[in-house]
BAVEXMI-394941 format. One record per residue (C-alpha): chain; x, y, z; residue in one letter; residue number from 0. Coordinates in steps of 0.02 Angstrom, whole numbers, padded with zeros to 5 digits. Layout:
BEGIN
> mol east north up type seq
> A X Y Z a NUM;
...
This chain:
BEGIN
> mol east north up type seq
> A 06091 06101 05049 x 0;
> A 05906 06066 05069 x 1;
> A 05848 06040 05247 x 2;
> A 05759 05871 05267 x 3;
> A 05576 05886 05317 x 4;
> A 05540 05862 05500 x 5;
> A 05360 05802 05488 x 6;
> A 05306 05953 05590 x 7;
> A 05201 06064 05477 x 8;
> A 05235 06229 05567 x 9;
> A 05420 06198 05536 x 10;
> A 05416 06119 05364 x 11;
> A 05300 06253 05294 x 12;
> A 05356 06401 05399 x 13;
> A 05392 06506 05245 x 14;
> A 05218 06475 05175 x 15;
> A 05136 06517 05342 x 16;
> A 05234 06680 05355 x 17;
> A 05190 06724 05174 x 18;
> A 05003 06690 05199 x 19;
> A 05001 06793 05360 x 20;
> A 05063 06942 05260 x 21;
> A 04963 06903 05104 x 22;
> A 04789 06903 05182 x 23;
> A 04759 07040 05311 x 24;
> A 04572 07010 05321 x 25;
> A 04473 06979 05480 x 26;
> A 04537 06841 05592 x 27;
> A 04449 06752 05735 x 28;
> A 04526 06796 05905 x 29;
> A 04691 06708 05931 x 30;
> A 04711 06649 05751 x 31;
> A 04877 06666 05661 x 32;
> A 04797 06665 05488 x 33;
> A 04628 06716 05419 x 34;
> A 04506 06571 05389 x 35;
> A 04527 06597 05202 x 36;
> A 04718 06584 05217 x 37;
> A 04701 06427 05321 x 38;
> A 04601 06345 05181 x 39;
> A 04732 06401 05056 x 40;
> A 04873 06331 05164 x 41;
> A 04789 06160 05171 x 42;
> A 04723 06148 04992 x 43;
> A 04856 06250 04904 x 44;
> A 04841 06391 04777 x 45;
> A 04799 06358 04594 x 46;
> A 04927 06491 04542 x 47;
> A 05066 06591 04624 x 48;
> A 05007 06725 04745 x 49;
> A 05082 06899 04757 x 50;
> A 05096 07002 04914 x 51;
> A 05001 07167 04916 x 52;
> A 05114 07319 04893 x 53;
> A 05093 07373 05072 x 54;
> A 05129 07199 05141 x 55;
> A 05303 07172 05066 x 56;
> A 05432 07139 05199 x 57;
> A 05618 07123 05197 x 58;
> A 05670 06942 05176 x 59;
> A 05494 06883 05132 x 60;
> A 05464 06809 04959 x 61;
> A 05350 06930 04865 x 62;
> A 05270 06792 04759 x 63;
> A 05237 06612 04806 x 64;
> A 05138 06461 04749 x 65;
> A 05065 06377 04905 x 66;
> A 05080 06189 04895 x 67;
> A 04928 06076 04914 x 68;
> A 04952 05965 05065 x 69;
> A 04787 05874 05084 x 70;
> A 04700 05781 04944 x 71;
> A 04513 05802 04965 x 72;
> A 04360 05910 04943 x 73;
> A 04393 06096 04971 x 74;
> A 04216 06117 05038 x 75;
> A 04256 05992 05176 x 76;
> A 04408 06095 05228 x 77;
> A 04303 06252 05228 x 78;
> A 04176 06172 05343 x 79;
> A 04316 06116 05461 x 80;
> A 04387 06292 05468 x 81;
> A 04217 06371 05499 x 82;
> A 04185 06248 05641 x 83;
> A 04348 06291 05726 x 84;
> A 04320 06477 05696 x 85;
> A 04159 06458 05795 x 86;
> A 04258 06377 05937 x 87;
> A 04157 06218 05922 x 88;
> A 04232 06045 05937 x 89;
> A 04280 05964 05770 x 90;
> A 04282 05774 05750 x 91;
> A 04368 05699 05597 x 92;
> A 04308 05520 05566 x 93;
> A 04350 05395 05431 x 94;
> A 04435 05232 05388 x 95;
> A 04613 05210 05455 x 96;
> A 04745 05292 05347 x 97;
> A 04638 05428 05269 x 98;
> A 04753 05568 05331 x 99;
> A 04643 05626 05474 x 100;
> A 04794 05655 05586 x 101;
> A 04886 05746 05448 x 102;
> A 04737 05860 05420 x 103;
> A 04721 05896 05605 x 104;
> A 04906 05942 05612 x 105;
> A 04892 06057 05461 x 106;
> A 04738 06146 05529 x 107;
> A 04810 06173 05702 x 108;
> A 04977 06233 05633 x 109;
> A 04891 06361 05521 x 110;
> A 04767 06419 05654 x 111;
> A 04876 06436 05809 x 112;
> A 05054 06406 05748 x 113;
> A 05080 06239 05834 x 114;
> A 05020 06060 05809 x 115;
> A 05110 05998 05965 x 116;
> A 04966 06012 06089 x 117;
> A 04908 05833 06065 x 118;
> A 04845 05688 06170 x 119;
> A 04859 05514 06091 x 120;
> A 04708 05412 06139 x 121;
> A 04740 05235 06196 x 122;
> A 04663 05111 06318 x 123;
> A 04790 05176 06444 x 124;
> A 04751 05361 06424 x 125;
> A 04700 05434 06592 x 126;
> A 04592 05582 06638 x 127;
> A 04749 05674 06698 x 128;
> A 04815 05673 06520 x 129;
> A 04662 05768 06461 x 130;
> A 04647 05883 06613 x 131;
> A 04797 05905 06729 x 132;
> A 04916 05817 06847 x 133;
> A 05036 05868 06985 x 134;
> A 05221 05888 07012 x 135;
> A 05225 05782 07169 x 136;
> A 05389 05856 07235 x 137;
> A 05313 06031 07232 x 138;
> A 05147 05964 07293 x 139;
> A 05229 05892 07449 x 140;
> A 05336 06045 07476 x 141;
> A 05209 06184 07447 x 142;
> A 05040 06101 07434 x 143;
> A 04917 06117 07288 x 144;
> A 04978 06279 07210 x 145;
> A 04975 06337 07029 x 146;
> A 05162 06304 07020 x 147;
> A 05135 06120 07064 x 148;
> A 05002 06099 06930 x 149;
> A 05056 06004 06774 x 150;
> A 04946 06059 06630 x 151;
> A 04887 05937 06498 x 152;
> A 04895 05988 06315 x 153;
> A 04710 06029 06327 x 154;
> A 04734 06144 06477 x 155;
> A 04884 06225 06393 x 156;
> A 04778 06258 06239 x 157;
> A 04641 06334 06349 x 158;
> A 04766 06452 06432 x 159;
> A 04844 06507 06266 x 160;
> A 04690 06508 06153 x 161;
> A 04759 06370 06042 x 162;
> A 04693 06209 05960 x 163;
> A 04707 06050 06064 x 164;
> A 04714 05887 05966 x 165;
> A 04648 05721 06033 x 166;
> A 04698 05576 05920 x 167;
> A 04591 05418 05913 x 168;
> A 04475 05475 06050 x 169;
> A 04369 05317 06041 x 170;
> A 04518 05217 06102 x 171;
> A 04500 05305 06270 x 172;
> A 04386 05238 06405 x 173;
> A 04214 05322 06410 x 174;
> A 04245 05404 06579 x 175;
> A 04406 05480 06510 x 176;
> A 04318 05542 06354 x 177;
> A 04181 05624 06457 x 178;
> A 04308 05733 06547 x 179;
> A 04298 05842 06391 x 180;
> A 04110 05872 06407 x 181;
> A 04123 06016 06531 x 182;
> A 04274 06088 06440 x 183;
> A 04178 06096 06276 x 184;
> A 04017 06157 06357 x 185;
> A 04076 06286 06482 x 186;
> A 04249 06320 06410 x 187;
> A 04313 06307 06587 x 188;
> A 04412 06182 06686 x 189;
> A 04389 06165 06872 x 190;
> A 04538 06128 06983 x 191;
> A 04457 06098 07153 x 192;
> A 04622 06050 07236 x 193;
> A 04686 06229 07228 x 194;
> A 04667 06327 07391 x 195;
> A 04546 06472 07406 x 196;
> A 04685 06601 07385 x 197;
> A 04711 06537 07208 x 198;
> A 04584 06537 07068 x 199;
> A 04520 06358 07053 x 200;
> A 04429 06383 06887 x 201;
> A 04529 06409 06727 x 202;
> A 04435 06490 06583 x 203;
> A 04481 06460 06402 x 204;
> A 04555 06605 06307 x 205;
> A 04478 06656 06140 x 206;
> A 04532 06541 05999 x 207;
> A 04531 06381 06103 x 208;
> A 04456 06230 06014 x 209;
> A 04466 06041 06021 x 210;
> A 04502 05944 05862 x 211;
> A 04481 05755 05882 x 212;
> A 04499 05606 05765 x 213;
> A 04419 05434 05768 x 214;
> A 04429 05280 05658 x 215;
> A 04269 05204 05593 x 216;
> A 04340 05032 05628 x 217;
> A 04350 05078 05812 x 218;
> A 04162 05106 05822 x 219;
> A 04098 05008 05969 x 220;
> A 04266 04993 06055 x 221;
> A 04228 05138 06174 x 222;
> A 04076 05220 06100 x 223;
> A 04064 05406 06131 x 224;
> A 03921 05463 06243 x 225;
> A 03780 05562 06160 x 226;
> A 03824 05708 06273 x 227;
> A 04001 05714 06203 x 228;
> A 03944 05687 06023 x 229;
> A 03829 05837 06033 x 230;
> A 03975 05950 06070 x 231;
> A 04067 05903 05909 x 232;
> A 04035 05937 05726 x 233;
> A 04075 05776 05633 x 234;
> A 04163 05773 05464 x 235;
> A 04194 05610 05371 x 236;
> A 04362 05599 05282 x 237;
> A 04341 05480 05134 x 238;
> A 04478 05381 05046 x 239;
> A 04560 05471 04900 x 240;
> A 04452 05446 04746 x 241;
> A 04577 05491 04611 x 242;
> A 04717 05365 04578 x 243;
> A 04837 05495 04509 x 244;
> A 04811 05608 04661 x 245;
> A 04840 05461 04777 x 246;
> A 05001 05414 04686 x 247;
> A 05066 05591 04699 x 248;
> A 05025 05595 04886 x 249;
> A 05114 05429 04913 x 250;
> A 05265 05495 04820 x 251;
> A 05269 05657 04918 x 252;
> A 05248 05577 05089 x 253;
> A 05370 05434 05055 x 254;
> A 05499 05556 04986 x 255;
> A 05487 05661 05145 x 256;
> A 05503 05506 05254 x 257;
> A 05657 05444 05161 x 258;
> A 05733 05619 05164 x 259;
> A 05715 05624 05355 x 260;
> A 05829 05471 05362 x 261;
> A 05961 05565 05263 x 262;
> A 05934 05475 05098 x 263;
> A 05861 05518 04930 x 264;
> A 05699 05442 04866 x 265;
> A 05729 05357 04700 x 266;
> A 05579 05241 04671 x 267;
> A 05520 05266 04493 x 268;
> A 05344 05304 04438 x 269;
> A 05308 05130 04372 x 270;
> A 05336 05052 04542 x 271;
> A 05228 05183 04629 x 272;
> A 05090 05158 04501 x 273;
> A 05092 04971 04532 x 274;
> A 05094 04996 04720 x 275;
> A 04946 05114 04721 x 276;
> A 04850 05008 04597 x 277;
> A 04868 04852 04706 x 278;
> A 04812 04949 04860 x 279;
> A 04661 05022 04772 x 280;
> A 04609 04854 04700 x 281;
> A 04620 04767 04870 x 282;
> A 04538 04912 04959 x 283;
> A 04384 04920 04846 x 284;
> A 04369 04737 04800 x 285;
> A 04370 04778 04615 x 286;
> A 04506 04818 04487 x 287;
> A 04503 04962 04362 x 288;
> A 04460 04832 04230 x 289;
> A 04307 04781 04328 x 290;
> A 04373 04613 04391 x 291;
> A 04310 04559 04562 x 292;
> A 04447 04548 04694 x 293;
> A 04430 04470 04866 x 294;
> A 04461 04605 04994 x 295;
> A 04576 04570 05142 x 296;
> A 04519 04615 05317 x 297;
> A 04680 04715 05340 x 298;
> A 04673 04902 05311 x 299;
> A 04736 04942 05136 x 300;
> A 04749 05128 05168 x 301;
> A 04848 05267 05087 x 302;
> A 04951 05278 05245 x 303;
> A 05000 05095 05227 x 304;
> A 05044 05128 05044 x 305;
> A 05158 05269 05101 x 306;
> A 05242 05152 05225 x 307;
> A 05274 05022 05087 x 308;
> A 05342 05156 04968 x 309;
> A 05454 05219 05108 x 310;
> A 05522 05044 05140 x 311;
> A 05560 05021 04956 x 312;
> A 05641 05192 04947 x 313;
> A 05752 05153 05097 x 314;
> A 05801 04985 05022 x 315;
> A 05849 05072 04861 x 316;
> A 05948 05203 04954 x 317;
> A 06043 05091 05074 x 318;
> A 06049 04923 04985 x 319;
> A 06079 04985 04810 x 320;
> A 06221 04863 04775 x 321;
> A 06106 04714 04804 x 322;
> A 05934 04786 04777 x 323;
> A 05914 04760 04592 x 324;
> A 05738 04795 04530 x 325;
> A 05639 04891 04662 x 326;
> A 05486 04787 04613 x 327;
> A 05570 04642 04703 x 328;
> A 05529 04726 04869 x 329;
> A 05344 04749 04832 x 330;
> A 05277 04572 04864 x 331;
> A 05363 04553 05032 x 332;
> A 05306 04723 05093 x 333;
> A 05129 04692 05035 x 334;
> A 05130 04527 05128 x 335;
> A 05182 04621 05285 x 336;
> A 05033 04739 05265 x 337;
> A 04898 04607 05242 x 338;
> A 04966 04476 05363 x 339;
> A 04917 04567 05523 x 340;
> A 04741 04517 05576 x 341;
> A 04694 04355 05488 x 342;
> A 04803 04218 05416 x 343;
> A 04677 04201 05274 x 344;
> A 04727 04374 05211 x 345;
> A 04891 04300 05148 x 346;
> A 04790 04182 05040 x 347;
> A 04685 04326 04978 x 348;
> A 04842 04417 04923 x 349;
> A 04903 04263 04830 x 350;
> A 04730 04249 04752 x 351;
> A 04746 04427 04691 x 352;
> A 04914 04382 04612 x 353;
> A 04836 04232 04527 x 354;
> A 04694 04335 04456 x 355;
> A 04723 04520 04425 x 356;
> A 04913 04518 04418 x 357;
> A 04917 04364 04305 x 358;
> A 04783 04432 04187 x 359;
> A 04878 04597 04168 x 360;
> A 05039 04503 04138 x 361;
> A 04956 04397 04003 x 362;
> A 04891 04557 03922 x 363;
> A 05071 04605 03887 x 364;
> A 05103 04735 04023 x 365;
> A 05288 04724 04058 x 366;
> A 05282 04786 04236 x 367;
> A 05142 04666 04285 x 368;
> A 05238 04525 04201 x 369;
> A 05384 04565 04315 x 370;
> A 05268 04561 04465 x 371;
> A 05193 04395 04411 x 372;
> A 05367 04322 04401 x 373;
> A 05391 04372 04584 x 374;
> A 05242 04270 04645 x 375;
> A 05351 04142 04732 x 376;
> A 05408 04276 04853 x 377;
> A 05232 04275 04926 x 378;
> A 05239 04089 04964 x 379;
> A 05401 04100 05060 x 380;
């Protein structure tokens, strides 16, 4: 029986990570689980099956393996990310919402240090303690400010172990919270002045420590990063997926994994996925493949949202099969849920898309688009 994916890369791809560790015994930066070259292969995949060197074969380890591609994008971009982290410099992944920045940060950290769990989720409520340290107040009252009473943040834990600390959506944090990372990135030390003189009050980062942050371009101006903090990061822009076929395959893979985690089997056919991705790409770019102009909604029509819709359809097919009928029936309602988040006018833009691109494709004789056109009334409910 196949184990459902957990969504944790170091667990889901443990066999690949173990294989790559044995496959490439080249030089590794201090504290790294894999070589930089193997990290790139883990993220981008191998074009053909790889074979372990004769001296690296181990009992229970597959001698030959094709490493799956997990991120759809430019290999050169991944190489730059890996080189940045190998140099122990901060890495900032920026882009539109839903361009798999978080997924890429998880994959990189899992391959580099073996864990993607050292993460701080940036929000308006994130405090400086969550990026630095806090206290166990029971121990603090009983013994005073001792190392045992210190509660390490994921960043401090990464410093102590030489791992990668992830900070998601850093621009959602208040500026004074963001700037608590300046000294960490500059001096690679964290001061804990509350500790008594008999204890070391400065914690130095172990080799391999790095900070990997993400930020959405749509959050620009919410809590703008200071120039001092920006200078301590290398910025890489993660663009939307350019190739429609690659995006469709990614949506299928991610939705299949999400449905499998619920204990069901993904059974949405290719025609439905093609229609789903086509609609998202048309609305995202404001132009169809045929060259027709489309009014873009203000809502984010990202690949991540497409995965969420495909997952919803897959779950409906799995659990409501007796009443589901054609899976296309679920597409209009789920699309409406995506666009109707920020502006009420986006619902009218979606109906306008149905009345233009969907109708024209239906009139051209495309059976699937004819079925979608017949479902237009579901948008008006």
